[in-house]
C-alpha positions, 0 to 999 in steps of 0.5 A, a space after each residue: 458526514 452530515 445526513 439530510 433528513 427532511 422534516 415531516 409531521 411532528 417536530 424531529 426533537 419530539 420526545 427528547 428531554 430538553 435541558 432545564 432552562 432551555 426551550 427549542 422551537 422551530 425558530 431555534 433554541 432559547 434560554 428561559 428563566 424560571 418563570 418561562 420567560 424567554 431571555 435570548 436566542 442561542 442558535 437555530 433548532 439543535 439538539 442531542 439526538 442520541 448518545 454513542 459508544 464505540 465498544 471496541 475503543 470504549 469511546 463515548 460521544 453524542 449525535 448532534 442534530 439540527 435544522 440547517 439554514 435551508 430548512 433540512 435536518 442534519 446530524 453529525 456524530 462527534 466524540 464527547 470530548 469536543 464538548 470540553 475543548 477550549 475555544 469555540 471549536 464545536 460552534 465553528 464546526 456546526 456553523 460551517 455545516 449549516 447551523 445558525 448560531 447567534 454571535 457571542 452565544 457560542 459558549 452558551 450553545 456548548 453548555 446547552 448541548 453538554 447538558 442533555 441527559 435522561 431518556 436519550 437513546 444509546 447507539 453504537 458508533 464506529 470511528 472509521 470506515 470498514 468492517 466492524 468487528 463482531 463477537 457474533 460474526 455478523 457482517 457490518 461494513 461502515 461507510 460515511 453515508 451508510 451502514 451495510 449490515 446483515 443485522 439491521 436491528 442495531 443502529 450504528 453511526 459513523 463517528 470519524 476523527 475531525 478533518 477525516 477526508 473520507 467524510 467528503 471523498 467516500 460518497 456516491 454520485 449517479 447510479 451504478 448503471 451510469 458508472 458501468 456505462 461511462 467508466 467501466 465500459 471504456 476500460 475494456 481492452 485496457 488491462 491496466 484499467 480493468 486491473 485498477 478496478 478489480 484491485 479497488 474491489 479487492 480491498 474489502 476482501 483483505 480481511 476475509 482473505 487474511 492477507 497482509 497489507 500491501 500496495 502496488 505502484 505504477 511508475 513511468 514517464 509522465 502523461 502515460 495514463 497513470 493518474 487516469 488509472 488511479 482515477 478509475 480505481 478511486 471512482 469505485 468508492 468515491 469521487 474519482 476526480 483528478 486531484 489537481 482539479 478537485 483536491 477537496 473532494 477527490 478520493 485520490 490523495 497526494 504523497 506530499 505528506 509527513 509520515 504521521 499524515 500518511 498513517 492518518 490517511 491509511 487509518 481513514 481508508 481502513 478496509 478500503 483502497 488508499 490511492 496516493 499520487 505523485 510519489 516524488 512529492 513525499 517529503 520524508 527523508 527515509 521513504 523506506 521507513 514510510 513503506 514499512 510503517 504503512 504496511 505495519 497497520 498500526 501507528 507508532 506510539 506517541 505520548 500525550 502532553 502529560 506523558 501518557 500513551 496516546 491511543 494508536 490508530 490501526 488500519 488494513 488497506 491496499 495501496 495504489 500509488 503512482 509516480 514517474 519514478 519507482 519506489 526503489 528509486 525514491 528510497 535510493 535517491 539520496 544515494 545513502 540508502 539501499 532498497 531492501 526486498 521487504 520494502 519492494 515486496 510491500 509496495 510492488 513497482 510495476 512499470 507502465 511504459 505505454 501500456 495503460 491506454 491501449 484501446 481508445 474505442 475509436 476515439 483519439 487518445 487525448 479525447 478518450 483520456 479526457 472524457 474518461 477522467 471527466 466521467 470518473 468525477 461525475 459517476 462514482 461511489 456506487 460499485 464498491 458499496 454495491 459489491 459490499 452489499 451483495 457480499 453481505 446479502 450472500 454470506 451469513 457471517 464472517 466465517 462463511 465469507 472468509 472460507 470462500 474467499 480463501 478457497 478462491 484465493 488459493 485457486 487463483 494463486 495456483 493459476 498465477 504462480 509459475 514453477 520457477 517463482 521464488 518465495 518472495 514473488 509467490 508471496 507478492 503474487 497473492 496480491 494479484 490473486 486477490 484482485 483476480 478473486 475480486 474481479 471474478 466475484 464482481 462479474 458474477 454479482 453484475 457489478 462489473 460489465 466484464 467477463 471473468 476471462 477479461 478480468 483474469 487476463 487483465 490481472 495476468 497482464 499487470 502481473 507479467 509487467 511486474 515480473 518482467 521488471 528486473 528490479 523486482 527479482 528476489 533479493 538473492 538474484 538482485 545481489 547476484 546482479 549487483 556483483 555483475 554490475 560491480 565487475 562491469 563498473 570496477 574492472 580497473 580495481 582488479 589486478 592481473 594475476 601475473 602482474 607486479 603492479 602494486 598501484 591498483 587503487 582500492 584493490 578488490 581482487 585479481 583476474 586470471 584467465 576467465 575468473 575474477 578472484 574477489 578478496 573477501 572485502 571486495 566481494 562484500 562491497 560488490 554484494 551491496 550489504 547482502 550476506 556474501 555467503 548467500 550471494 555466493 550460493 546464488 552465483 554457484 546455482 547459476 554456474 558462475 562461482 567456482 567452489 572447492 568442494 563445499 567451500 564457496 571460497 577456495 584457497 589460493 597462494 598469492 604474493 602479498 607484500 613480498 610474501 607468498 600467502 595462503 588465502 581464500 578468494 571468491 572465484 567468479 567466472 567472467 561468463 557472468 558478464 553476458 548473463 541476463 538475470 531478468 530473462 526467464 529461460 536464460 541458461 546458466 553454466 552447467 554445474 559440472 562446468 562450474 565445478 571443473 574450472 581450474 583453480 589458479 595458483 600464484 604465479 612464480 616470482 623470482 625464488 618462489 618458483 619451487 613453492 608455486 609448483 608445490 602449490 599447483 600440485 597441491 591444488 590439482 590433488 585437492 580438485 581430484 579428491 574433492 567430494 561431489 557438491 
């Protein structure tokens, strides 16, 4: 981002060794002959103010300074390779941001800037926003318009990729007091909005908390406040305007990008919040892979034109996403893919229903939302930097910060984790716990005008909404649900136990009394690609699977192709049809009842009656002698 520096006193280029054959004056840069006779003007006043070095990636660059058409001094840090690009790329970029360049002298300008050498200062550069790694553990956070650091003795400059959106979107406007009054205060009484603010402030804590990358996705019907919540979160670090109104400057980005484009956006928002709106517009054919790639934190390997490996971008972010459909629906919308627990764990689906805008503070809902959206585009970019500045002032180094954040995270995690929480849900709850930690810190630091109780309650409310959504249940429970749904949809594919009907199409099993007896292939189909044995164990835990001792598939004698055959089938009680896996407190069948169910045998047919009686006696003996499970 350009930095405007008012001109005072001596010329700002004083002390900089100008390349031989050139002269710089308040009127501009000129080529001169050996006798100091001025030949031609190249551009307005422009010079190299410093050389840069990105120590982490070993990338060199230059800080170009110039006087723009309005008479203000500006600077931009650029990688050195731009001085050697074909065409007039550099000249076009500088002209776009205020440098006057004489027509036809673009190449002369590039030659002039590339000729600087000698006693020019060296400074460190950072290619992305976020925490700057330091061997000494010093806390340094890079923003496009400032560097927040414990040690101010070493100057660091932001040197982003070309076209990085953060140079336009991460910036302050107004004061923190105005943001608190016009944006934060209206969030009071609206848990989803308070949570959005806390979640945004949690993003710089991701590194000290040593948590994995992840996201949260608000989904529900249109015009229910999802984009408003995204704008509130975006206003913490940058322009909170609605992207449909100010796409060029809005912090909120759209999902309608390629997988590579989304990875570039992730890298540009390192150690911060990436806000993505309208999930249905993502044009990737494999949205599940997009989620995994965003959560990986590193770009896929790519090759240069000469088959060398390109340097890969990395990032560490929290994602806030919105849309009318869930990420699970987006993954499965083609009808050819199944969502996996790992994907849903990385981007948590949270149904919003009508719960985002609850308290309108005496205004009608429409006016309240419109005012809040407008204020997000007028007062922004002060809370996040203020939060980071306080952290840097309060903690001596990265280790001290990490120790406190991890301790508080553990405390908040205990408050949010319930006894019956599955490991997958416990892992996801850490994301909510981090938002709770950030909310507590921000209240203590006077960044947020709320009480700790308000931020804690907001986090609990949003986590409850996530937990109540049946789609967010652990993999094994969702697989058990799949068996339940399969029976409900495909009862016609089960043959009655005592029926001789061989016309059942795509047979998956049999019905006997209160049992559905699945064939192995049928059960595999019903579990939708999950491990059948794992699903069977989950069903048994809920009391819906009849076991033969330790065997999840008891043996039966059944007539197949005119022959009485001994085979193993999965025996699922029909009580599963009435059970609600999403409702906490639903009472499963007792294990004793599940294991005492009678295992059926094949019905007598013609001359096989004696064989069937023998099988029945054998089954009863097996039940009487089986060990306790």
